C-alpha positions in Angstrom: 20.2 -11.3 -17.5 22.3 -8.2 -17.7 24.5 -7.3 -14.7 23.4 -3.7 -15.3 19.9 -3.2 -13.6 19.2 -0.4 -16.1 19.2 -3.0 -18.9 16.7 -5.2 -17.1 13.1 -5.8 -18.3 11.1 -4.8 -15.3 7.5 -6.1 -14.7 5.1 -4.5 -12.3 2.1 -6.5 -11.0 -0.5 -4.1 -9.8 -0.8 -0.8 -11.6 -2.3 1.3 -8.9 -0.9 4.3 -7.1 2.4 2.6 -6.1 2.8 0.7 -9.4 2.3 3.9 -11.4 4.8 5.9 -9.4 7.5 3.2 -9.7 6.8 2.9 -13.5 7.1 6.7 -13.9 10.4 6.9 -12.1 11.9 3.8 -13.9 10.7 5.0 -17.3 12.3 8.4 -16.6 15.6 6.6 -16.6 14.9 4.8 -19.9 14.3 1.4 -18.2 12.0 -1.0 -20.0 8.8 -1.4 -17.9 5.8 -3.7 -18.4 2.8 -3.9 -16.2 -0.3 -6.1 -15.5 -3.4 -5.3 -13.5 -6.7 -7.3 -13.3 -8.5 -3.9 -13.8 -7.3 -4.0 -17.4 -9.9 -6.7 -18.1 -12.9 -4.5 -17.4 -14.1 -0.9 -17.7 -11.7 0.3 -14.9 -8.8 -0.2 -17.3 -9.2 3.1 -19.2 -7.1 5.3 -16.9 -4.4 2.6 -16.7 -4.1 2.4 -20.4 -3.9 6.2 -20.7 -1.1 6.3 -18.1 0.8 3.5 -19.7 0.6 5.2 -23.1 1.8 8.5 -21.7 4.8 7.0 -20.0 5.8 4.3 -22.4 4.8 1.3 -20.2 3.9 -1.9 -22.0 0.7 -3.5 -20.7 0.4 -7.3 -20.8 -2.7 -9.5 -20.8 -1.9 -11.8 -17.9 0.4 -12.5 -15.0 2.1 -15.3 -17.0 2.9 -13.0 -20.0 4.3 -10.4 -17.7 6.4 -12.9 -15.8 7.8 -14.6 -18.8 9.2 -11.3 -20.2 10.6 -9.9 -17.0 14.1 -10.1 -15.4 12.8 -8.3 -12.3 9.2 -8.4 -11.0 7.7 -6.1 -8.5 4.5 -7.3 -6.8 2.6 -4.2 -5.7 -1.0 -5.3 -5.1 -3.4 -5.2 -2.1 -2.2 -7.1 0.9 -4.8 -9.9 0.6 -3.5 -10.8 -2.8 0.2 -11.3 -1.8 0.2 -15.1 -1.9 -2.2 -15.4 -4.8 0.0 -13.1 -7.0 3.1 -15.2 -6.1 1.2 -18.3 -7.1 0.0 -16.7 -10.4 3.6 -15.7 -11.3 5.5 -18.8 -10.1 4.5 -21.1 -12.9 5.9 -18.8 -15.6 8.9 -17.4 -13.8 12.3 -17.9 -15.5 15.2 -19.3 -13.5 17.0 -16.5 -11.6 14.3 -13.9 -12.1 14.1 -11.5 -9.2 10.7 -11.2 -7.5 10.4 -8.3 -5.1 7.3 -8.5 -2.9 6.4 -4.9 -2.2 3.1 -5.8 -0.4 2.1 -5.1 3.2 1.6 -8.7 4.3 2.3 -10.7 7.5 5.6 -12.6 7.9 3.7 -15.9 7.4 2.2 -14.7 4.1 5.6 -13.6 2.9 7.1 -17.0 3.7 4.3 -18.8 1.8 4.8 -16.5 -1.2 8.6 -17.1 -1.1 8.1 -20.8 -1.1 6.1 -20.6 -4.3 8.6 -18.4 -6.2 11.7 -20.2 -4.9 10.3 -23.6 -5.8 10.4 -22.6 -9.4 14.0 -21.2 -9.2 13.0 -17.6 -9.0 14.7 -15.3 -6.4 12.2 -14.1 -3.9 12.9 -11.0 -1.8 10.5 -9.6 0.7 10.1 -5.8 0.8 8.8 -3.7 3.6 7.9 -0.1 2.6 8.4 1.9 5.7 6.4 5.0 5.0 4.0 6.5 2.5 5.2 6.2 -1.0 4.0 9.4 -2.7 6.2 11.9 -0.9 9.4 9.8 -1.5 8.4 8.0 -4.8 10.9 5.4 -5.8 13.2 6.5 -2.9 10.8 5.5 -0.2 12.7 3.7 2.6 12.6 0.0 1.9 13.7 -2.9 4.0 14.6 -6.1 2.2 14.5 -9.6 3.7 15.5 -13.1 2.7 18.5 -15.0 1.4 18.8 -12.8 -1.7 18.2 -9.4 0.0 21.8 -8.4 0.4 22.5 -9.1 -3.3 19.5 -7.3 -4.6 19.8 -4.1 -2.5 22.8 -2.5 -4.3 21.4 -3.5 -7.7 18.0 -1.8 -7.3 19.5 1.2 -5.5 21.2 1.9 -8.8 17.7 2.3 -10.2 16.9 4.9 -7.6 15.5 2.7 -4.8 16.5 3.4 -1.2 16.7 -0.2 -0.1 18.7 -1.8 2.7 18.8 -5.5 3.8 17.1 -6.2 7.1 17.8 -9.9 7.6 18.5 -13.1 5.7 15.5 -14.5 7.6 12.2 -14.1 5.8 9.6 -12.3 7.9 11.9 -9.9 9.8 11.4 -7.0 7.4 7.7 -7.6 7.2 7.4 -7.8 11.0 9.0 -4.4 11.3 6.6 -2.9 8.8 3.6 -4.6 10.4 4.4 -3.5 14.0 4.9 0.1 12.7 1.5 -0.1 11.0 -0.2 -1.0 14.3 0.7 2.5 15.3 0.5 4.5 12.1 -2.8 3.0 10.7 -4.2 2.9 14.2 -3.4 6.6 14.7 -5.3 7.4 11.5 -8.3 5.5 12.7 -8.2 7.0 16.1 -7.9 10.6 14.7 -10.9 10.1 12.5 -12.9 8.6 15.4 -11.8 11.1 17.9 -12.1 14.2 15.8 -15.4 13.3 14.3 -16.9 12.5 17.7 -15.4 15.7 19.1 -17.1 17.6 16.2 -20.4 16.0 17.1 -20.1 17.4 20.7 -18.7 20.7 19.6 -15.5 20.2 21.5 -13.0 19.8 18.7 -11.1 23.0 19.3 -10.6 22.0 23.0 -9.5 18.5 22.1 -7.0 19.7 19.5 -5.6 22.4 21.9 -5.1 19.6 24.5 -3.3 17.4 22.0 -1.2 20.3 20.9 -0.1 20.9 24.4 0.7 17.2 25.0 2.4 16.7 21.6 3.7 20.1 20.6 5.7 18.9 17.6 2.6 17.8 15.7 0.4 20.2 13.8 -2.9 18.4 14.7 -5.0 20.4 12.3 -2.7 19.7 9.3 -2.2 16.1 10.4 -5.9 15.5 10.9 -6.7 16.8 7.4 -4.0 14.5 6.0 -5.2 11.4 7.8 -8.8 12.0 6.7 -7.6 12.5 3.1 -5.5 9.3 3.1 -8.1 7.0 4.6 -10.9 8.4 2.4 -8.8 7.7 -0.7 -7.0 4.5 0.4 -9.0 3.1 3.3 -9.8 -0.2 1.5 -6.2 -0.9 0.9 -5.3 0.2 4.4 -8.0 -2.1 5.9 -6.6 -5.1 4.0 -3.1 -4.2 5.3 -4.3 -3.9 8.9 -6.0 -7.3 8.6 -2.5 -8.6 7.7 -1.2 -6.7 10.7 -3.8 -8.5 12.9 -2.6 -11.8 11.5 1.0 -10.8 12.4 -0.2 -10.1 16.0 -1.9 -13.5 16.0 1.3 -15.2 14.7 3.0 -13.7 17.8 0.4 -15.3 20.1 -1.5 -12.2 21.0 -5.1 -11.1 20.3 -5.1 -8.1 17.9 -7.8 -6.0 19.6 -6.4 -2.7 18.4 -5.5 -3.9 14.9 -9.0 -5.4 14.4 -10.7 -2.2 15.4 -8.4 -0.2 13.1 -9.2 -2.4 10.2 -13.0 -2.0 10.8 -12.7 1.8 11.0 -10.6 2.0 7.9 -13.0 -0.2 6.0 -16.0 1.7 7.3 -14.6 5.0 5.8 -13.8 3.1 2.6 -17.5 2.0 2.4 -18.6 5.6 2.8 -16.2 6.7 0.1 -17.5 4.0 -2.3 -21.0 5.3 -1.7 -19.9 8.7 -2.9 -20.2 10.5 0.5 -17.0 12.4 -0.1 -17.6 13.1 -3.8 -16.7 11.3 -7.0 -13.5 9.2 -7.0 -11.2 10.5 -9.7 -12.2 14.2 -9.3 -9.5 16.6 -8.3 -11.3 17.6 -5.2 -11.9 14.0 -4.0 -10.1 13.4 -0.6 -8.3 16.7 -0.9 -10.2 18.9 1.6 -7.7 21.0 3.6 -10.1 21.1 6.6 -10.9 17.7 8.2 -14.2 19.3 9.5 -15.7 19.2 6.0 -15.4 15.4 5.9 -16.3 14.9 9.5 -19.5 16.9 8.9 -20.4 14.7 6.0 -19.9 11.6 8.1 -22.0 13.0 10.9 -24.8 14.0 8.5 -24.7 10.4 7.1 -24.9 8.9 10.6 -27.8 11.2 11.6 -29.6 10.3 8.4 -29.1 6.6 9.0 -30.4 6.9 12.5 -33.5 8.7 11.3 -34.3 5.9 8.9 -34.3 3.3 11.7 -37.8 2.1 12.6 
């Protein structure tokens, strides 16, 4: 393997929003990038192939093929697949290959994934993405954890990452991310629940005025619209992440009442999105309404219709 990261062959597992952004920013530097996603095996693969063709990303046919040809692997899948992806890659990993786990999983899940990779002489590093990726792209703040974190950080920062080691102990970086997510993902769920309920009673303006007085640094209209947009578009992934958050809370010996409720609300919105309540996924207008009231009204109309159908 070259000592120059820009000469590495980089493999991305999971070619969703995050995987595509990383691929774009790496390819813009002339770095070789390959990717694999299970969606490539069915009719969901069309947009992925189009994106790969446009940016010069090589698509592989399996986890094993991707792993065998990569010097540095980034796992960017849904939280529930964290350990399964490590297992899928472990059998084909070359000695010394870096494996950066970008997923929002509990410390326990990261430790299980690390054991699989390290047992096959790969070099596992946990990654904790500390805010939303799209605004920052490859420069999103990233905490690294594990025995190889301090060595990997300066290497990938030469590729444009904004990584810093958190701890040699696996789980510290992920615990930081998970505890943050209790607040951030929970706030998303609470805003959707609070604002939609307020809309139903016609008191939304008064509620927002009160919030503005208490938290004057936040533009609650703008933040509300953004939260609705993100949950409608990514609620499924967020729900999986918060279930990992709940597991993190359990691992600490507490009952995850807040996290469990957040996961249920995020998944509920995702179900509505999958039903087409907010429009067609993939359309430019999907999850892009600048006024949260538009989406709240759709939810309330759906709830009223469902109640009317009850015997």
